Phi, psi and omega in degrees: 000132185274128177263135179250126177277107181305326180294314182292320181297315178299318181295320175296323174297310177306309181298319181298309180295324176298324178293329181260357183304321181302321178291321178291325171304314182296315193253017190296324180301317181294312182292332172295318186290328182288325188258359190295320176301327175291310179296321176297322181289320178298313183294324178290321176293324181279358180058034178286135181211189175314128177081359180297154174243124190236139172242123179246107181264128185069056186289339177061241175269022174103017178245135013261026177298323181284322174295327173294317184301324178293346178254344191271342176075178185292337181270355178264175178209145176239124167252114187247120182244150176204153179283342186257115177293328179291317176298322178295323179301316174301310178305316176304308179308309179301311183299320181295323175294340181255005179060041175242005187302329184279352180263347185242127172256122179263130170224000000 
């Protein structure tokens, strides 16, 4: 049986996602178009609306956090977390480009 060191595994994941973040930054508009229906449907099924509080675990480049933020209004809040600081950087840039940065807390 193969034993996996969870600390090493997490660090390997962090490094791997940090390494590919630049590609996600370059292509996010295309990937967003491809995945937007999925994010919209997820928000609909979760019944996210004005004033909702949302947690997005493993947000990557910010989905579905950004789509949720567009629905919650100024009384709502989205917490978006990810293991990769570089992916969070892309997510923050995307949120800012859509004027949603004040509705999402990235960690």
